[in-house]
C-alpha positions in Angstrom: -8.0 71.5 60.6 -6.1 73.9 58.5 -3.9 76.5 59.6 -6.5 79.5 59.4 -3.3 81.1 57.7 -2.6 78.8 55.2 -4.1 78.7 51.6 -7.9 78.6 51.6 -9.2 76.0 49.2 -12.8 75.8 47.7 -13.0 72.7 49.6 -11.5 70.5 52.5 -12.4 67.4 54.7 -12.8 67.8 58.2 -11.4 65.2 60.2 -11.3 65.3 64.0 -10.1 62.9 67.0 -13.0 60.6 66.8 -13.0 60.0 62.9 -9.1 58.9 63.6 -10.1 56.5 66.6 -12.6 54.9 64.4 -10.5 54.1 61.5 -7.7 52.9 64.0 -10.6 50.4 65.5 -11.0 49.5 61.9 -7.9 48.8 61.4 -7.0 47.0 64.5 -9.7 44.6 64.1 -10.3 41.0 62.5 -10.9 41.7 59.0 -10.3 45.5 57.1 -12.9 44.3 54.5 -16.2 43.2 54.6 -16.7 43.2 57.7 -19.2 44.8 61.0 -18.6 48.5 60.0 -19.6 48.5 56.2 -22.9 47.1 57.2 -23.4 49.3 60.4 -22.3 52.1 58.4 -24.9 51.1 55.9 -27.8 50.8 58.0 -26.6 54.1 59.9 -27.1 56.0 56.3 -30.5 54.2 55.6 -31.9 55.2 58.6 -30.6 58.5 58.6 -32.3 59.3 55.1 -35.8 57.1 55.8 -34.9 54.5 53.3 -35.2 50.7 53.3 -32.2 49.8 51.8 -29.1 51.1 51.2 -25.4 49.3 49.5 -22.1 50.8 50.0 -19.8 51.2 47.1 -16.0 52.1 46.9 -17.2 55.7 45.2 -19.7 58.0 43.8 -19.5 56.6 40.5 -18.9 53.2 41.1 -22.8 53.9 43.0 -24.2 55.6 39.5 -22.6 53.4 37.6 -24.2 50.7 39.9 -27.7 52.1 40.0 -28.0 52.6 36.0 -27.1 48.7 35.6 -29.6 47.3 38.2 -32.5 50.1 36.8 -31.3 47.9 33.0 -30.7 51.3 31.2 -30.5 50.4 27.3 -29.8 52.1 24.1 -33.3 52.5 23.5 -34.3 54.4 26.4 -34.9 57.8 26.4 -32.3 59.6 29.5 -33.8 62.8 30.5 -30.5 64.7 32.5 -28.7 68.3 33.3 -25.8 68.8 31.5 -24.6 71.3 35.0 -22.9 68.2 36.8 -19.6 66.1 37.0 -19.4 63.8 34.2 -20.1 60.6 35.9 -24.0 61.2 36.3 -24.2 61.2 32.8 -21.2 58.9 32.0 -22.8 55.9 34.3 -25.8 55.6 32.0 -23.5 56.4 28.7 -21.3 53.4 29.6 -25.3 51.2 29.5 -25.2 52.6 25.5 -27.9 55.2 26.7 -27.7 58.7 24.9 -28.4 61.6 27.0 -31.2 64.3 26.0 -29.9 67.0 28.2 -32.7 70.1 29.6 -31.6 73.5 30.2 -31.0 74.8 33.4 -32.7 77.6 36.0 -29.9 79.6 36.9 -32.1 80.6 40.1 -30.1 77.1 41.6 -28.3 75.9 39.1 -30.6 72.7 38.8 -32.8 71.0 36.1 -35.2 73.5 34.3 -38.4 71.4 35.4 -40.6 73.1 32.5 -38.1 71.8 30.3 -38.3 68.5 31.9 -42.3 68.5 31.7 -42.4 69.3 28.4 -40.2 65.8 27.4 -40.9 63.9 30.4 -44.1 62.4 28.7 -43.8 62.5 24.6 -44.3 59.1 22.9 -41.9 56.0 22.8 -41.6 53.3 20.1 -40.1 51.2 22.3 -37.9 52.2 25.7 -38.5 54.1 28.4 -38.1 57.0 29.6 -35.5 57.8 32.8 -34.6 60.7 34.4 -31.4 61.7 36.4 -31.9 64.8 38.1 -29.0 66.1 40.2 -29.6 68.0 43.7 -27.1 70.3 42.4 -24.9 72.4 45.2 -26.8 70.4 48.0 -29.8 72.5 46.9 -32.9 69.6 46.8 -34.7 69.2 43.1 -38.9 69.8 43.5 -39.1 66.1 42.9 -42.3 65.9 44.2 -43.1 68.5 41.3 -41.2 65.9 39.0 -43.5 63.0 40.3 -47.0 64.5 40.0 -46.0 65.3 36.3 -45.3 61.3 35.0 -48.0 59.7 33.0 -46.4 56.6 32.1 -45.8 54.1 35.1 -43.0 52.6 33.4 -40.9 55.9 33.8 -38.0 55.4 36.4 -36.4 58.4 38.4 -32.8 58.0 39.9 -31.5 60.7 41.9 -27.9 62.2 42.1 -27.5 63.3 45.5 -24.0 63.7 45.4 -24.0 67.1 46.6 -26.9 66.8 49.1 -27.3 64.3 51.8 -28.5 65.6 54.6 -30.9 68.4 52.7 -34.5 68.1 53.3 -37.9 68.7 51.3 -40.6 70.7 52.4 -42.5 68.0 53.2 -40.2 66.9 55.7 -38.7 63.7 54.2 -34.7 63.4 53.8 -33.1 63.5 50.2 -32.2 59.8 50.1 -35.8 58.7 51.0 -36.4 57.5 47.4 -40.3 59.2 48.2 -40.1 60.1 44.6 -37.9 58.1 42.9 -36.3 54.2 42.1 -32.6 55.4 43.2 -31.0 57.3 44.6 -27.3 57.7 44.8 -24.9 59.5 47.0 -20.7 60.3 47.4 -18.4 60.3 49.8 -15.4 62.4 48.0 -13.4 64.4 50.6 -15.1 67.4 49.0 -18.5 65.9 50.0 -20.3 66.8 53.1 -19.3 63.8 54.7 -16.2 62.0 53.1 -15.3 58.2 53.7 -11.9 59.6 51.3 -13.2 57.9 48.7 -16.9 56.5 48.7 -20.5 56.6 47.5 -24.2 54.8 48.2 -26.8 53.5 46.4 -30.1 53.8 48.5 -33.8 52.2 47.5 -37.2 50.9 49.2 -37.3 48.3 46.5 -36.0 44.5 47.9 -35.0 43.2 44.5 -33.3 45.9 43.4 -31.3 46.0 46.9 -30.6 42.5 46.1 -29.1 43.4 42.3 -26.9 46.5 43.6 -25.5 43.5 46.5 -24.4 41.4 43.4 -23.0 44.0 41.3 -20.9 45.3 43.7 -19.4 41.6 44.5 -18.4 40.4 40.9 -21.4 39.1 40.0 -21.6 36.5 42.7 -24.7 34.5 44.2 -24.3 32.5 47.2 -27.5 31.2 48.7 -28.1 29.0 51.5 -30.0 26.2 48.9 -26.4 26.6 47.0 -24.4 25.6 50.4 -26.9 23.2 51.2 -27.1 21.7 47.8 -23.2 21.8 47.0 -21.0 22.6 50.2 -19.7 25.6 52.1 -17.5 26.7 49.1 -20.3 26.7 46.6 -21.0 29.9 45.1 -21.9 31.6 41.1 -21.4 34.1 39.0 -24.9 35.2 37.6 -23.1 38.2 35.6 -19.8 40.1 35.2 -19.2 42.9 36.8 -16.2 43.8 39.5 -15.2 44.2 42.8 -17.2 47.6 44.1 -16.7 47.2 47.5 -16.0 50.1 50.0 -13.5 49.1 53.2 -14.0 48.8 56.8 -11.8 51.5 57.7 -13.7 53.7 55.0 -16.9 52.9 56.6 -15.5 53.4 59.7 -14.8 57.0 59.2 -18.1 57.7 58.1 -19.8 55.8 60.4 -18.3 58.5 62.7 -18.6 61.4 60.4 -22.3 60.6 59.9 -22.9 61.7 63.5 -21.9 65.2 63.0 -23.3 65.7 59.7 -26.3 67.7 60.8 -23.8 69.9 63.0 -21.6 70.0 59.6 -24.5 71.1 57.7 -25.5 73.8 60.5 -22.2 75.3 60.2 -22.1 75.1 56.2 -25.4 77.0 56.5 -24.0 79.9 58.7 -21.1 80.2 56.2 -23.4 80.4 53.6 -25.6 83.3 55.4 -22.3 85.0 56.1 -21.1 85.2 52.6 -24.4 85.9 51.5 -24.7 89.2 53.6 -21.0 90.2 52.8 -21.9 89.8 48.7 -25.1 91.0 48.4 -25.1 94.2 46.2 -22.3 93.6 44.9 -22.2 94.9 41.3 -22.5 92.6 38.6 -22.7 89.3 40.8 -25.8 87.1 41.9 -26.6 84.4 44.1 -28.8 81.8 43.8 -32.1 82.1 44.6 -34.1 78.7 44.6 -37.9 78.9 43.9 -38.2 75.3 45.2 -38.6 75.6 49.4 -36.0 73.1 50.9 -33.7 72.4 53.5 -30.2 72.7 51.3 -27.1 70.4 52.3 -24.8 73.9 51.4 -22.5 71.4 49.6 -20.9 74.5 47.1 -21.1 78.2 47.6 -21.2 79.6 44.0 -21.3 82.9 42.4 -22.3 84.4 39.2 -20.3 87.4 38.0 -20.4 89.2 34.8 -17.1 88.9 34.0 -17.3 90.8 30.8 -19.4 94.0 32.6 -16.4 94.2 35.5 -13.8 94.2 31.9 -11.7 91.0 33.4 -12.0 87.1 33.0 -12.8 84.2 35.0 -9.0 83.3 34.8 -8.1 86.5 35.5 -10.4 86.7 38.7 -9.1 83.3 40.3 -4.9 83.4 39.9 -6.1 87.1 41.6 -7.4 85.3 44.3 -4.6 82.8 44.5 -2.5 85.0 45.1 -3.7 86.6 47.6 -4.3 82.6 49.2 -7.8 81.5 47.9 -8.9 78.8 46.1 -12.0 79.0 43.8 -13.3 76.4 41.0 -15.6 75.7 38.3 -19.2 73.5 39.0 -19.3 73.0 36.2 -17.9 72.6 32.6 -21.1 71.8 30.6 -21.6 68.1 30.1 -22.3 68.2 26.4 -19.1 70.1 25.8 -16.7 67.4 26.4 -15.0 65.8 23.2 -16.6 62.3 24.4 -19.8 63.4 24.0 -19.4 65.6 21.3 -19.0 62.6 19.0 -22.0 61.5 19.3 -24.4 64.4 19.3 -24.2 67.5 16.9 -23.3 71.1 18.3 -26.1 71.5 20.8 -24.2 74.8 22.9 -27.2 76.9 21.3 -30.0 75.0 23.0 -28.8 75.7 26.3 -29.0 79.4 26.7 -29.4 79.4 30.8 -26.4 76.7 30.9 -24.0 78.8 28.7 -24.6 82.0 30.7 -24.9 80.1 33.8 -21.3 78.1 32.6 -19.5 81.6 31.6 -20.6 83.3 35.1 -20.3 80.4 37.7 -17.3 80.6 40.2 -17.4 78.3 43.5 -15.7 80.0 46.3 -14.8 78.5 49.9 -17.0 76.5 51.6 -16.2 74.0 54.3 -16.7 73.0 57.8 -13.5 74.3 59.2 -13.6 77.4 57.4 -13.9 80.1 60.3 -15.9 83.6 59.5 -13.0 85.6 59.4 -11.7 83.6 56.2 -15.0 84.2 54.5 -14.9 87.6 55.0 -11.4 87.9 53.9 -12.9 86.1 50.2 -15.7 88.6 50.1 -13.3 91.2 50.8 -10.8 90.8 48.2 -13.4 89.5 45.5 -15.1 93.0 45.7 -11.1 94.5 44.9 -10.8 92.5 42.5 -14.1 93.0 40.6 -13.5 96.8 41.2 -10.0 96.7 40.6 -11.2 95.1 36.9 -13.9 97.4 36.4 -12.5 100.6 36.8 
């Protein structure tokens, strides 16, 4: 736990003695990789989310790459996604030769604009499929049932990026990760996330064949069956494809398993902190808060405000510098993916086609939000931010 008088970061992991004890047990075990903790963690997450299969990976990025690989994305596919995400959500498809088609966002949630998606999801293709990768931004669930109802072509594939949203749920009661309206869902366990394994990720699915493909992808493309062992001997295996080693370690899984027991309490704490933020920042001039149209239960991963910095006669950089001088961290989520040089090489200047994303990006500021953040620290953040904006305006 951080000292209440120390610098307040925008995000921080919450580690307690039970986490340390579980990690110590794993380190003292017979194997520190490919052992029982990984399987226990996978089963616990799949049970929590209400999905049949879970395959762990060494990072959320690896999990996204695995999902796009087993889904057999190709250069012929139309890949519809949001520009408001970390680059990994698009980069995983890009590695398969799939060029993204970005859609604008809804600034009330930071999520994909479903009206734009509906206008594009069923457009005819001469070859390939339509693949949609919605991102549950800041822990706010996208209306997946609405997306499912848009689809006319049964070949359309949905992969959810739920890196921010473990613990969130839909109005129907299903958890994000249940794959109720998707083929694959990807999680991240980075320290900034609601549950951490240090680094780590997971892919969830209800498809048994994809589960086997994910396990093979994680393990250098290796296949080893009882039939092979019977025919050739206990040492025998075959490499079916060239992939890589993406295994999560035992001590990472032990940490995740311990943290999962407290996940609902973590989210409840985050919800209380967000409620306090909203109360203290309500009616602040030139500052707006998310007001999602979709009635779902958020995982409260990030607390993002949108500030008209020009109206306050200041800049975001100046505000962040002044907050830092007061011992307060902040961040921007996210730079639009299409602005990064790697994507500019394959597409024309497209910023004018995303007025909502551009406005959001110019105004977005993420304030501190993590389990061990204290109410008095939230009060300090809000007081300092209001003072900075008021001085800038005057």
